[in-house]
C-alpha positions as a printed Julia matrix, in Angstrom:
132×3 Matrix{Float64}:
 19.03  19.32  89.8
 21.98  19.89  92.07
 24.14  22.9   91.91
 27.58  24.01  93.18
 28.76  27.5   92.53
 32.29  28.85  92.76
 33.25  32.44  92.63
 36.21  34.5   91.7
 36.85  37.85  89.99
 38.85  39.34  87.1
 39.91  42.86  86.2
 40.1   43.72  82.49
 40.13  46.48  80.07
 38.53  46.82  76.68
 36.51  49.31  74.38
 33.52  48.62  72.08
 32.75  49.52  68.49
 29.34  50.98  67.73
 27.19  53.81  68.67
 25.21  51.76  70.88
 27.92  51.49  73.39
 28.23  55.39  73.68
 31.03  56.41  75.97
 32.14  52.68  76.38
 33.66  52.91  72.89
 36.55  54.5   74.7
 38.91  52.21  76.53
 37.57  51.62  80.05
 38.2   48.88  82.77
 35.73  46.46  84.3
 36.03  44.29  87.4
 33.76  41.23  86.98
 32.8   39.2   89.91
 32.38  35.66  88.18
 30.18  32.83  89.38
 30.49  29.32  87.72
 27.73  27.13  88.62
 27.96  23.42  88.05
 24.77  21.23  87.64
 23.92  17.48  87.66
 20.8   15.55  88.28
 22.36  12.89  90.68
 25.28  13.31  93.18
 28.45  11.35  92.35
 29.58   8.28  94.31
 31.32  10.63  96.72
 28.05  12.59  97.3
 29.26  15.6   95.29
 28.27  17.68  92.37
 31.95  18.58  91.69
 35.03  19.08  93.74
 34.77  22.6   95.06
 38.69  22.93  95.26
 39.31  21.69  91.74
 36.33  23.96  90.24
 37.79  26.9   92.03
 41.44  26.23  90.62
 40.07  25.58  87.04
 37.86  28.78  87.22
 40.92  30.78  88.24
 42.94  29.11  85.47
 40.53  30.12  82.87
 40.48  33.69  84.07
 44.24  34.19  84.48
 44.89  34.9   80.79
 42.53  37.91  80.96
 43.51  39.33  84.33
 44.8   42.88  84.04
 44.73  42.69  80.37
 43.38  45.17  77.57
 41.28  42.45  75.93
 41.43  44.77  72.59
 45.17  43.63  72.19
 44.64  39.75  72.52
 44.44  38.25  68.94
 41.59  35.9   70.06
 39.32  38.87  70.43
 40.39  40.75  67.24
 37.3   42.25  65.64
 34.85  41.38  68.42
 33.0   43.29  70.95
 33.91  41.6   74.27
 30.63  42.33  75.91
 29.85  40.74  79.27
 27.49  38.22  77.54
 30.24  37.22  75.12
 32.81  36.86  77.87
 30.3   34.67  79.9
 30.06  32.31  76.98
 34.14  32.14  76.55
 34.52  31.44  80.1
 31.87  28.81  79.93
 33.23  27.11  76.93
 36.79  26.96  78.34
 35.5   25.5   81.63
 33.5   22.96  79.66
 36.91  21.96  77.82
 38.57  21.51  81.27
 35.72  19.31  82.46
 35.71  17.25  79.24
 39.59  16.87  79.74
 39.1   15.47  83.26
 40.85  18.52  84.98
 38.02  18.83  87.45
 38.12  15.14  88.37
 36.5   11.86  86.99
 33.39  12.57  89.12
 32.86  15.76  87.08
 32.4   13.95  83.83
 28.77  13.12  84.97
 28.13  16.84  85.12
 24.99  17.91  83.01
 25.79  21.48  82.46
 27.24  24.73  83.85
 26.39  28.32  83.78
 28.85  31.41  84.04
 27.63  34.8   85.32
 29.67  37.92  85.17
 28.49  40.62  87.47
 29.43  44.01  86.36
 28.06  45.59  89.34
 25.42  44.9   92.05
 22.94  46.31  89.5
 23.77  44.29  86.31
 25.06  40.87  85.3
 24.9   38.51  82.4
 25.07  34.7   82.25
 25.65  31.9   79.79
 24.35  28.44  80.19
 25.37  25.19  78.38
 25.06  21.59  78.42
 28.05  19.38  79.03
């Protein structure tokens, strides 16, 4: 399996509900380093997994609505704990929608899957992987 990964980052604010979260129940910020890994068994006719430029642009476009925002205030996250794990899935699903819409180019339609990893720090991260 071939893989190409692109990276960006996003700064957000949020809070959590539930005793398990301790002090993170209060409003706090996070800066995530975000990796999007695109996978396929065979290279496309241009010898690529995916166009790195387009993949980078689309990752930025998916992250932009969250940048410098309090996720608690966004209607799409009402009643949801926006954990790192949860956000990895949201980002992966939105990237998948863009792949399926052709926004990463026709060659990207042959992708087998993608994985999104959100790095909270150099010590902790969470990922979500899905088929395409």
